[in-house]
All heavy atoms as an XYZ file, in Angstrom:
617
protein
N       0.329      8.364      4.898
C       0.976      9.494      5.503
C       0.262     10.791      5.112
O      -0.505     10.827      4.182
C       2.391      9.473      4.971
C       3.438     10.364      5.706
S       3.626     10.412      7.559
C       3.041      8.855      8.152
N       0.395     11.788      5.964
C      -0.194     13.070      5.765
C       0.696     14.056      4.936
O       1.899     14.003      5.223
C      -0.796     13.639      7.108
C      -1.661     14.856      6.862
C       0.415     14.017      8.040
C      -3.085     14.483      6.880
N       0.171     14.835      4.203
C       0.989     15.851      3.446
C       0.685     17.177      3.992
O      -0.394     17.436      4.546
C       0.798     15.710      1.964
O      -0.545     16.084      1.600
C       1.026     14.311      1.372
N       1.544     18.137      3.543
C       1.308     19.504      3.880
C       0.014     19.988      3.151
O      -0.714     20.736      3.793
C       2.517     20.396      3.443
N      -0.195     19.477      1.936
C      -1.511     19.877      1.299
C      -2.743     19.455      1.939
O      -3.722     20.234      2.048
C      -1.493     19.350     -0.137
C      -0.434     19.988     -1.024
C       1.013     19.440     -0.839
O       1.161     18.393     -0.288
O       1.911     20.255     -1.224
N      -2.617     18.254      2.551
C      -3.797     17.697      3.237
C      -4.015     18.489      4.567
O      -5.200     18.785      4.971
C      -3.681     16.264      3.637
C      -3.632     15.274      2.414
C      -3.215     13.899      2.577
O      -2.270     13.754      3.361
O      -3.853     13.023      2.087
N      -3.029     18.884      5.251
C      -3.106     19.684      6.482
C      -3.680     21.025      6.149
O      -4.630     21.551      6.719
C      -1.729     19.854      7.246
C      -1.948     20.795      8.449
C      -1.303     18.468      7.697
N      -3.265     21.634      5.016
C      -3.718     22.995      4.554
C      -5.155     22.847      4.198
O      -5.953     23.836      4.476
C      -2.925     23.471      3.346
S      -1.240     24.023      3.758
N      -5.627     21.764      3.550
C      -7.029     21.685      3.303
C      -7.841     21.567      4.550
O      -8.939     22.101      4.557
C      -7.206     20.276      2.548
N      -7.364     20.905      5.589
C      -8.060     20.942      6.874
C      -8.199     22.276      7.486
O      -9.151     22.689      8.061
C      -7.404     19.966      7.839
C      -7.485     18.516      7.395
C      -6.578     17.594      8.194
N      -6.331     16.331      7.499
C      -6.964     15.268      7.876
N      -7.706     15.165      8.918
N      -6.597     14.089      7.244
N      -7.096     23.018      7.424
C      -7.042     24.443      7.889
C      -8.107     25.227      7.136
O      -8.821     26.004      7.729
C      -5.685     25.010      7.808
C      -4.735     24.334      8.771
C      -5.790     26.553      8.118
C      -3.264     24.748      8.476
N      -8.082     25.061      5.848
C      -9.011     25.854      4.989
C     -10.489     25.555      5.348
O     -11.347     26.481      5.420
C      -8.838     25.564      3.497
N     -10.721     24.255      5.688
C     -12.071     23.874      6.019
C     -12.512     24.556      7.389
O     -13.619     24.906      7.462
C     -12.166     22.318      6.196
C     -13.472     21.811      6.399
C     -13.472     20.274      6.444
C     -14.859     19.670      6.700
N     -14.912     18.179      6.727
N     -11.535     24.538      8.236
C     -11.809     25.266      9.536
C     -12.024     26.704      9.398
O     -12.837     27.367     10.022
C     -10.623     25.064     10.617
C     -10.514     23.690     11.084
C     -11.639     23.349     12.117
C     -11.491     21.953     12.579
N     -12.720     21.412     13.012
N     -11.324     27.317      8.500
C     -11.352     28.832      8.249
C     -12.686     29.200      7.468
O     -13.054     30.214      7.602
C     -10.203     29.325      7.457
C      -8.862     29.297      8.205
C      -7.669     29.675      7.362
C      -8.854     30.298      9.478
N     -13.149     28.300      6.638
C     -14.250     28.535      5.958
C     -14.127     29.600      4.927
O     -12.986     29.641      4.201
N     -14.997     30.616      4.865
C     -14.730     31.626      3.752
C     -13.617     32.441      3.955
O     -13.134     33.132      3.012
C     -16.126     32.540      3.728
O     -16.228     33.198      5.008
N     -12.991     32.469      5.204
C     -11.729     33.382      5.393
C     -10.545     32.685      4.840
O      -9.552     33.379      4.732
C     -11.586     33.536      6.933
C     -12.679     34.329      7.674
C     -12.331     34.645      9.019
C     -12.398     33.371      9.918
N     -12.152     33.622     11.319
N     -10.642     31.429      4.397
C      -9.473     30.713      3.859
C      -8.826     31.452      2.692
O      -7.662     31.439      2.435
C      -9.788     29.251      3.542
N      -9.759     32.094      1.839
C      -9.238     32.829      0.633
C      -8.337     34.000      0.982
O      -7.565     34.461      0.128
C     -10.438     33.227     -0.149
C     -11.268     32.082     -0.702
O     -10.724     31.056     -0.970
N     -12.473     32.329     -0.899
N      -8.359     34.419      2.215
C      -7.454     35.618      2.688
C      -6.117     35.148      2.917
O      -5.193     35.973      3.120
C      -8.139     36.226      3.893
O      -9.469     36.475      3.778
N      -5.804     33.888      2.912
C      -4.559     33.358      3.325
C      -3.805     32.461      2.279
O      -4.564     31.844      1.492
C      -4.644     32.562      4.574
C      -5.161     33.345      5.823
C      -6.498     33.100      6.156
C      -4.360     34.231      6.496
C      -7.025     33.853      7.238
C      -4.943     34.961      7.515
C      -6.180     34.707      8.020
O      -6.809     35.407      9.057
N      -2.549     32.535      2.163
C      -1.814     31.607      1.449
C      -1.361     30.457      2.298
O      -0.584     30.718      3.247
C      -0.544     32.302      0.755
O      -0.938     33.452      0.010
C       0.259     31.352     -0.052
N      -1.962     29.360      2.222
C      -1.708     28.250      3.003
C      -0.557     27.323      2.365
O      -0.754     26.887      1.239
C      -2.980     27.427      3.250
C      -4.084     28.114      3.888
C      -5.328     27.277      3.948
C      -3.684     28.708      5.192
N       0.412     27.009      3.014
C       1.545     26.093      2.616
C       2.204     25.552      3.850
O       1.781     25.822      4.949
C       2.506     26.842      1.654
C       3.065     28.037      2.258
O       3.587     27.965      3.484
N       3.238     29.119      1.559
N       3.299     24.876      3.613
C       4.013     24.219      4.752
C       4.585     25.098      5.733
O       4.857     24.815      6.918
C       5.048     23.181      4.244
C       6.172     23.821      3.539
C       7.203     22.776      3.039
O       6.883     21.712      2.958
O       8.363     23.257      2.591
N       4.860     26.377      5.278
C       5.329     27.365      6.176
C       4.316     28.196      7.003
O       4.584     28.952      7.793
C       6.226     28.479      5.501
C       7.449     27.698      4.810
O       7.979     26.812      5.360
O       7.718     28.114      3.615
N       3.078     27.841      6.746
C       1.907     28.551      7.457
C       1.949     28.267      8.984
O       1.842     27.105      9.408
C       0.618     28.134      6.833
O       0.526     28.466      5.496
C      -0.560     28.841      7.493
N       2.017     29.367      9.705
C       1.890     29.137     11.146
C       0.370     29.148     11.545
O      -0.407     30.027     11.013
C       2.646     30.301     11.904
N       0.000     28.276     12.409
C      -1.390     28.135     12.753
C      -1.970     29.387     13.357
O      -3.023     29.792     13.050
C      -1.499     27.044     13.740
C      -1.327     25.720     13.201
C      -0.183     24.869     13.596
C      -2.054     25.173     12.147
C       0.049     23.662     13.041
C      -1.897     23.959     11.508
C      -0.715     23.154     11.979
N      -1.172     30.130     14.229
C      -1.681     31.288     14.808
C      -1.740     32.491     13.858
O      -2.422     33.429     14.050
C      -0.787     31.766     16.029
C       0.604     31.879     15.727
O       1.037     31.770     14.589
O       1.344     32.338     16.704
N      -1.042     32.350     12.644
C      -1.016     33.487     11.705
C      -2.385     33.594     10.920
O      -2.649     34.585     10.326
C       0.136     33.418     10.778
O      -0.064     32.365      9.880
N      -3.065     32.462     10.923
C      -4.349     32.312     10.108
C      -5.543     32.524     11.084
O      -6.675     32.445     10.589
C      -4.440     31.080      9.225
C      -3.380     31.085      8.222
C      -4.319     29.898     10.089
N      -5.329     32.756     12.338
C      -6.481     33.114     13.195
C      -7.165     31.811     13.703
O      -8.295     31.972     14.180
N      -6.552     30.663     13.756
C      -7.099     29.434     14.321
C      -7.029     29.626     15.852
O      -6.058     29.990     16.414
C      -6.413     28.256     13.802
C      -6.665     27.775     12.342
C      -5.853     26.587     12.008
C      -8.056     27.544     12.052
N      -8.118     29.203     16.525
C      -8.055     29.134     17.939
C      -7.321     27.793     18.352
O      -7.155     26.933     17.554
C      -9.478     29.057     18.541
O     -10.066     27.858     18.202
N      -6.949     27.740     19.621
C      -6.197     26.624     20.103
C      -7.068     25.384     20.018
O      -6.667     24.254     19.717
C      -5.701     26.809     21.510
O      -6.828     27.153     22.428
N      -8.439     25.603     20.176
C      -9.401     24.552     20.063
C      -9.417     24.032     18.651
O      -9.504     22.770     18.417
C     -10.802     24.896     20.560
C     -11.805     23.924     20.565
C     -11.423     22.737     21.579
C     -13.149     24.478     21.012
N      -9.421     24.924     17.632
C      -9.399     24.451     16.184
C      -8.163     23.757     15.873
O      -8.244     22.720     15.113
C      -9.561     25.667     15.331
C     -11.006     26.256     15.384
C     -11.148     27.599     14.662
O     -10.283     28.493     14.785
N     -12.092     27.642     13.783
N      -7.002     24.182     16.366
C      -5.742     23.536     16.100
C      -5.770     22.155     16.711
O      -5.431     21.126     16.069
C      -4.587     24.355     16.682
C      -4.475     25.626     15.859
C      -3.241     23.556     16.549
C      -3.629     26.718     16.585
N      -6.398     22.039     17.952
C      -6.358     20.685     18.615
C      -7.234     19.770     17.723
O      -6.916     18.625     17.662
C      -6.893     20.839     20.032
N      -8.353     20.334     17.290
C      -9.252     19.514     16.498
C      -8.592     18.956     15.230
O      -8.696     17.781     14.954
C     -10.538     20.291     16.127
C     -11.587     19.408     15.481
O     -11.848     18.296     16.020
O     -12.073     19.940     14.423
N      -7.782     19.787     14.581
C      -7.016     19.329     13.461
C      -6.073     18.187     13.853
O      -5.932     17.175     13.183
C      -6.391     20.535     12.784
C      -7.337     21.537     12.075
C      -5.299     20.043     11.737
C      -6.770     22.792     11.562
N      -5.363     18.498     14.964
C      -4.418     17.442     15.397
C      -5.002     16.116     15.705
O      -4.575     15.040     15.314
C      -3.547     18.080     16.600
C      -2.698     17.001     17.320
C      -2.745     19.189     16.216
N      -6.109     16.162     16.488
C      -6.798     14.893     16.874
C      -7.372     14.195     15.635
O      -7.391     12.948     15.615
C      -7.958     15.267     17.844
C      -7.437     15.786     19.181
C      -8.149     16.794     19.825
C      -6.241     15.253     19.782
C      -7.674     17.222     20.986
C      -5.842     15.706     20.926
C      -6.515     16.725     21.646
O      -6.080     17.218     22.837
N      -7.773     14.951     14.751
C      -8.416     14.361     13.411
C      -7.267     13.581     12.731
O      -7.455     12.490     12.259
C      -9.083     15.372     12.567
O     -10.049     16.090     13.242
C      -9.637     14.784     11.247
N      -6.141     14.197     12.644
C      -4.982     13.546     11.976
C      -4.577     12.325     12.745
O      -4.342     11.217     12.134
C      -3.761     14.547     11.798
C      -4.157     15.686     10.809
C      -2.473     13.811     11.388
C      -3.258     16.814     10.695
N      -4.581     12.305     14.054
C      -4.250     11.169     14.874
C      -5.197     10.065     14.496
O      -4.780      8.885     14.268
C      -4.351     11.450     16.362
C      -3.177     12.194     16.893
C      -3.353     12.487     18.437
O      -4.507     12.730     18.930
O      -2.336     12.360     19.125
N      -6.501     10.386     14.494
C      -7.541      9.346     14.184
C      -7.378      8.785     12.732
O      -7.411      7.610     12.491
C      -8.910      9.945     14.250
C      -9.304     10.174     15.757
O      -8.610      9.747     16.627
O     -10.297     10.955     15.959
N      -7.104      9.629     11.765
C      -6.927      9.234     10.405
C      -5.764      8.315     10.184
O      -5.827      7.375      9.400
C      -6.844     10.465      9.431
C      -8.199     11.193      9.327
O      -9.180     10.706      9.767
O      -8.086     12.279      8.772
N      -4.610      8.628     10.922
C      -3.516      7.870     10.816
C      -3.332      6.689     11.755
O      -2.348      5.994     11.740
C      -2.259      8.794     10.842
C      -2.114      9.810      9.728
C      -0.862     10.679      9.952
C      -2.112      9.320      8.344
N      -4.248      6.657     12.694
C      -4.219      5.634     13.722
C      -2.982      5.779     14.480
O      -2.240      4.688     14.617
C      -4.368      4.257     13.167
C      -4.793      3.253     14.260
O      -5.369      3.683     15.289
O      -4.447      2.068     14.074
N      -2.626      6.925     14.964
C      -1.434      7.182     15.700
C      -1.763      8.121     16.985
O      -2.911      8.598     16.967
C      -0.271      7.945     14.964
C      -0.797      9.281     14.396
C       0.242      7.008     13.859
C       0.236     10.080     13.644
N      -0.892      8.225     17.885
C      -1.098      9.125     18.982
C       0.146      9.931     19.268
O       1.252      9.410     19.392
C      -1.448      8.325     20.296
C      -1.855      9.168     21.449
C      -2.413      8.426     22.521
O      -2.980      7.294     22.447
O      -2.301      8.757     23.762
N       0.044     11.239     19.054
C       1.139     12.117     19.276
C       1.492     12.309     20.703
O       0.671     12.216     21.586
C       0.764     13.543     18.803
C       0.463     13.638     17.294
C      -0.580     14.344     16.839
C       1.337     13.099     16.370
C      -0.810     14.379     15.408
C       1.200     13.234     15.014
C       0.035     13.902     14.536
N       2.712     12.465     20.979
C       3.319     12.857     22.272
C       2.652     14.219     22.599
O       2.794     15.197     21.763
C       4.857     12.847     22.315
C       5.415     13.360     23.593
O       5.227     14.523     23.901
O       5.967     12.498     24.266
N       1.947     14.377     23.745
C       1.236     15.586     23.951
C       2.228     16.865     24.074
O       1.870     17.891     23.625
C       0.520     15.533     25.331
C      -0.697     14.592     25.164
C      -1.506     14.674     26.471
O      -1.548     15.640     27.187
O      -2.076     13.495     26.802
N       3.322     16.731     24.611
C       4.264     17.761     24.743
C       4.778     18.181     23.370
O       4.902     19.460     23.091
C       5.419     17.531     25.691
O       6.195     16.489     25.086
N       4.998     17.225     22.508
C       5.436     17.611     21.100
C       4.349     18.239     20.295
O       4.503     19.156     19.586
C       5.962     16.328     20.424
C       7.286     15.831     20.875
C       7.738     14.622     20.272
C       9.058     14.136     20.794
N       9.541     12.835     20.089
N       3.080     17.648     20.454
C       1.935     18.175     19.788
C       1.668     19.633     20.237
O       1.319     20.514     19.343
C       0.726     17.330     20.082
N       1.914     19.958     21.467
C       1.696     21.277     21.947
C       2.639     22.369     21.350
O       2.370     23.504     21.339
C       1.659     21.390     23.501
N       3.863     21.819     20.970
C       4.881     22.780     20.460
C       4.790     22.975     18.875
O       5.466     23.727     18.349
C       6.242     22.202     20.814
O       6.518     20.998     20.184
N       3.816     22.283     18.271
C       3.673     22.437     16.853
C       3.143     23.881     16.538
O       2.215     24.429     17.048
C       2.633     21.512     16.346
C       2.193     21.743     14.889
C       3.244     20.031     16.360
N       3.926     24.556     15.630
C       3.649     25.819     15.284
C       3.111     26.058     13.850
O       2.419     27.021     13.532
C       4.912     26.777     15.497
C       5.411     26.829     16.898
C       4.477     27.508     17.860
O       3.901     28.495     17.571
N       4.193     26.844     18.992
N       3.715     25.251     12.891
C       3.491     25.374     11.513
C       2.940     24.134     10.929
O       3.031     23.054     11.469
C       4.719     25.817     10.720
O       5.578     24.645     10.753
C       5.393     27.041     11.255
N       2.466     24.269      9.738
C       1.992     22.996      8.924
C       3.176     21.930      8.882
O       2.918     20.826      9.116
C       1.459     23.398      7.559
C       1.164     22.181      6.720
C       0.215     24.227      7.665
N       4.391     22.507      8.486
C       5.509     21.570      8.360
C       5.784     20.852      9.706
O       6.149     19.720      9.663
C       6.749     22.342      7.866
N       5.698     21.576     10.821
C       5.841     20.926     12.151
C       4.889     19.812     12.361
O       5.382     18.714     12.858
C       5.703     21.949     13.223
C       6.762     23.065     13.331
O       7.885     22.871     12.635
O       6.517     24.080     13.967
N       3.652     19.948     12.005
C       2.643     18.980     12.200
C       2.908     17.778     11.239
O       2.849     16.585     11.720
C       1.216     19.529     11.925
C       0.079     18.586     12.215
C       0.104     17.914     13.620
C      -1.176     19.372     12.031
N       3.263     17.956     10.022
C       3.526     16.870      9.067
C       4.784     16.165      9.577
O       4.776     14.834      9.609
C       3.886     17.471      7.678
C       4.401     16.378      6.810
C       2.533     18.064      7.075
N       5.762     16.818     10.015
C       7.032     16.133     10.541
C       6.727     15.321     11.800
O       7.136     14.214     11.891
C       8.082     17.259     10.869
C       9.394     16.579     11.392
C      10.353     17.689     11.590
C      11.646     17.102     12.198
N      12.492     18.018     12.829
N       5.888     15.851     12.658
C       5.540     15.146     13.913
C       4.742     13.863     13.490
O       4.967     12.823     14.029
C       4.683     16.034     14.798
C       4.181     15.345     16.075
C       5.315     14.832     16.912
C       3.171     16.314     16.879
N       3.822     14.031     12.539
C       3.041     12.872     12.068
C       3.955     11.716     11.561
O       3.795     10.612     11.840
C       1.976     13.294     11.070
N       4.917     12.160     10.744
C       5.791     11.258     10.181
C       6.695     10.516     11.143
O       6.851      9.234     11.169
C       6.765     11.920      9.199
C       6.005     12.321      7.889
C       6.942     13.206      6.958
O       8.135     13.542      7.273
O       6.506     13.530      5.881
N       7.216     11.282     12.179
C       8.067     10.788     13.236
C       7.219      9.807     14.077
O       7.637      8.737     14.500
C       8.569     11.887     14.048
C       9.666     12.650     13.272
C      10.116     13.820     14.184
O       9.531     14.193     15.226
O      11.072     14.547     13.756
N       6.009     10.129     14.377
C       5.144      9.289     15.285
C       4.785      8.017     14.530
O       4.761      6.918     15.068
C       3.836     10.155     15.573
O       4.223     11.319     16.299
C       3.020      9.287     16.567
N       4.394      8.125     13.285
C       4.016      7.007     12.472
C       5.240      6.017     12.360
O       5.038      4.780     12.448
C       3.611      7.490     11.047
C       2.952      6.344     10.204
C       1.566      5.983     10.678
C       0.869      5.089      9.745
N      -0.319      4.509     10.275
N       6.411      6.546     12.047
C       7.619      5.735     12.039
C       7.908      5.044     13.416
O       8.230      3.876     13.452
C       8.876      6.546     11.557
C       8.798      6.908     10.117
C       9.916      7.925      9.722
O      10.677      8.376     10.532
N      10.016      8.162      8.432
N       7.755      5.794     14.355
C       7.975      5.287     15.786
C       6.998      4.135     16.130
O       7.358      3.123     16.648
N       5.712      4.298     15.695
C       4.827      3.224     16.003
C       4.901      2.073     15.156
O       4.657      0.872     15.493
C       3.272      3.813     15.910
O       3.006      4.213     14.519
N       5.445      2.268     13.899
C       5.717      1.072     12.968
C       6.884      0.264     13.563
O       6.949     -0.971     13.377
C       6.014      1.576     11.647
N       7.905      0.984     14.218
C       9.062      0.244     14.735
C       8.694     -0.489     15.993
O       9.400     -1.354     16.410
C      10.197      1.227     14.992
N       7.650     -0.113     16.766
C       7.315     -0.658     17.984
C       6.636     -2.060     17.819
O       6.146     -2.458     16.811
C       6.316      0.224     18.720
């Protein structure tokens, strides 16, 4: 499973040296740290690959915060385990 800390680490990696300017936690909104939609999509796809899951596209598009993404990953993983 993915944690908020792991998602924050991925965000920090995308931000590079700018990551020190932000406090990253589960309440962090992706748009508040200056990530482009392409960078957000890359994080989402990487998590899908790492967890061997596939997010519902409409749900993935509505993800706004780190906590939203973690919750979606957990729900998707549970759904695929039940299938």
